[in-house]
N, C-alpha and C positions, 0 to 999 in steps of 0.2 A: 230870146225875145225879153227884154224884162216883164218880171209878172205886172208891176204897177202901170202897165200901158194897156193893160189888159182888164176890160169892163168885169164887174161881176158876174151880170149878166152873161158875158162868152166864157167865164170862167167855171160858171154852173153847169153852162151846155156841155160843157169838154170832160165836167166831171161827170155829169152821169152819163155820159156817154164810154167813157172808162169803166164806171160801175157797173154796167148794163155788159158789158163785154166781158169782164169777169165772175160776174152772175151766172151768164150764157157757157163759161168755162165751168162752172160748178163750186165755185168758193165762196163759202158763206159771210154772209154780212159780218160777223166777228173778226175775218180773216180778213174783206176788204176793208176794213177800217184801217187796216195798219198799210195796206198795198193804193189805193185808191189816192190818197195825197202824196204818194211818190211818184204814181204812174202819170198823172194827171200833169205834174208839175215835167216829168221827163216832155210830154205832147209840145211843151213849149221850151224844150232845150236846157232845162234847170236840173240840174243834178243835184240834192241835198240831203246832207246827213244830218240828223237830228240826235244829239245826244244830251241824254237830261239828265241833272247832276242835283236835282233838287231844287224847288222855289216853283214859281209860274213859268210856264213853256216861253222859252225864245218866242220875240214878234221877229215874224216871217216870210215867206211863201209858205211855205209848208204848213205855217200854222193857218195862214187865210184859207188855204184848200181843207185842210185838216175841220175847224171850225164851221166852214159850210156842210163837209158831210155830215158832222154831228150835228146840225141843225134840220137834215136833210130827213135822218133816221133819228127816232127816239131812243131812250136808254134803254127800254123795252127791247128795240127792234136790234139794236148792236150788241145787245148781252144773248141773243139766238145762235146758241152752239160753245156757246160758252161754260165755262163754270161756275156756280157759287156755291157759297158754302149758308152755315149758320152759327151764330153765336146765341147762346143763351144768355139774355144779362136780367137778373133777376127771374121774372116769370114773363119776356118777350122773348122774339125771335128777331133778333137783328142779324142782316143781309150780310155775309162776306163775299165781296169780289176784289179780288186784287186788280190794280189799276192795267193798262200796257203800258208797256215799254217798249221805248225807241232806244238803243242803246244801253247805257249804263243811266242807273236813277236812282237816287236815295230815297226813300219813304219811308212815312213814321206808320208802325203797322196796326197801331187803333184806327187811322185815318181809312183805313181797307175796310172798317166794319160798321154801318149804319146806326151811328148812334148820333145823339144829341150834342149841344157843344157840354148839356150840365150832366149828362150819361158818362162822356168821355172822363171830365172830372172826377167824377165818381167811381168809376175803373182806375183813373189813376192813383184815388187815394186809398186804394185798396191793393196791397200790392199781391195777394194769393189772386183777387180776380183777373189783375194784369197781367197775370203771369200766364194766367188759365187763356186770356184773348190770346198772347202772343202764342200760345201752343196749337191753338186751333186755325189763326189764320197760316201758320207755317202749316198746318196738315192740310190745309184745303188748297194752297200753292202747290203743295209735294206730288199731292193724288191729280192736280191737273196737268200742272207742267210735266211731271214723271211719265206721266203716259204719253207722250211726244219723244221722251229722252230715252227710253228703253234700252240697256246695257248688256244684260244677262244674254249668253249665247241660246236661252229657250224662250227667250220672254215673247220671240218674233213667230213661236209656234201657233197655228191658226187657234186649236183649242186655248191657249193661255190667253190669246189676246182677246178673242170672242169671251171671253170668263173678266176678261179686266175691262172690255168694254159695255157688258151688261150689267159690272157692278158699278161702274161710274153713271151711266144715267140713271141706277136706283137712286144712288147717292146723289144725283142732282135734283131727281124728282123729291126727294125726301126736302132737301133745303128749301126748294120750290114751293112746295105746300107748306113749310112751315113759314116762310117769309112773306108769304103771297095774301097771308088773312084768312086761309082756309081753316077748315076743321083741323085741327092739329093731330087728332086719332089718325087720319088716312097716310099721316109718315109713316109711323111704325112699320107696317110690313116691309115699307121698301128698304128700311134703315138695317132692319136686318138680313134680307135678302142681300142688299148689297156686302154685308158683312161673309153671308158667305161665298160668296161669287168670287170675290175678291181672295177669300182664302183657298179655297178650289182653285184659284186660278196658281197659287203658289203651291198645292198639291201636284198638280197638274207639269210646273215644272220638276218636283220632285217622282214624276213618274207616272202618275194616275192616269188612269183612262177615264174617257169622258162616260163610258159606259161603267166605270167601278164607281163614279163622282155619283152617278144617277143611281146607283143601286143601295139602296137602303139597306141594307147587309152590311154594306161595305163604309160609304158614307152618308148618302140621303142628306138632310136638313142639320146632321149633326157638324157644328162648327167646330164642336171642340178635336173631332178626327180630322180634320181637315189644316185645322190646324197645325197639329201634332206631324201631318206629312207635309205639309209647307217646311216648318222649319229643320227638315231633313235636310233639304237642299240649301237653303238660306240660314246660316247660322247667326249671322247677324241681328236678326227677327228678334223682339221683345216678346218672348213666349209668356215671359210669367207676364208681363202687364196685358197684352194681349187676351189672358188667360181669363183674367179677370175681369177684363170688358164683357168677354163673350158671357161669360158666369151671371153676369148682372142683365142680360138680355134676355127678353120673353123667349118662351119655347115658341117656334115660326108657326107650326100645324096649330098647338092649341090656341094661340092668339088669333089664330084666321078664326075661329069660331070663337071667339069668346066676346058675350059681352062685357065682361072686366077690362080695361085698358090701362094703358100706363097715363099717371096725370100729367097734366100741360109741362110741370120742369122735368118730371121724369122723361118724356120722352124727348125735351130738348137735352138732356144730357145721353139717353139712346142714341140719338141724330150726331152729336158731338164723339160720341167713341167711335160709331160707322167710320165717320172721317177720319179717326186716327187712326182704324183698323187699315183702310183704304191706304193710307197714305205710307205708313210703316211697313207693310207690302211693298209698296210702288218703290220704297226708297231701298228698299234691295236688291232691286233689281234695272234701276236705272242710275242716271248721272244727277238725280234732284235731291238737292240736300239743303233745304234754303235755311236750314239753323245755320249752318257754317258762313252763311255770309254775312249774319249778325254782326254789327260793330262793337257789342257788348257780349260776349259770351253767356249763355244761360241755360243753364239744366229744365230739361222736362218736368213739370209737375204734375200735369194734366193729361189723361187721365189717370187717379192713383196707380 
């Protein structure tokens, strides 16, 4: 059946029925945003594969349904269950969110950061700042997608997946607090805890038990000990760079009860450092490595 013969009202009714069916099957909005257009078209006998090569999306049946779905749910709704990150531009927290991709898509990494056109221009005029932005977008992408593409033989162990999942949602909370306009100090503990948990996931891969990881005499909240243990099983881990990031983080327990908190800019760097640590661990245990797909090779510069 040709979709041009289907009215918007009829198409909408079909789309929301498909969406409700997927919701009842347990699919989150972020996942349904990719599946609903495809399955709605199948209701009319239309199989369409959308391959993105950059530029505007092609006009056609798929985009008609996708536009309808995007109008049905707000951007906030569609982000639920997905992952966001943060980039510190001067003293503001800009949200990082990579686009949904169908097939192959060419993207400008700077467009993944919620900056105004003039802010983008300022970033492009500052090579060091631009490189920092690229490093952070890559880290956010690797930390998110790598969680779904784990390849290390021990990465699916229950303790490891639990620690990775806990680290991921604390990292998400960090970005949500900072980019949501809330008191930035609320992100400090989440950022530190995210780093601790992902390093403990690496330590668990190296053989540390849950009791050992909780024992203050063995690991407790000591992120350096967790890093050293993780490095035993993950030889590609950038031990020195992660060590420098961890050394700059506040003590988790002392910070919890302290009136003195990092400044706004310090908190931004703390969050971006946590994003780096999460991504660096996940890159060692998954097939994800966003940097390898760059059209122009770039060495990491941030964190130093």
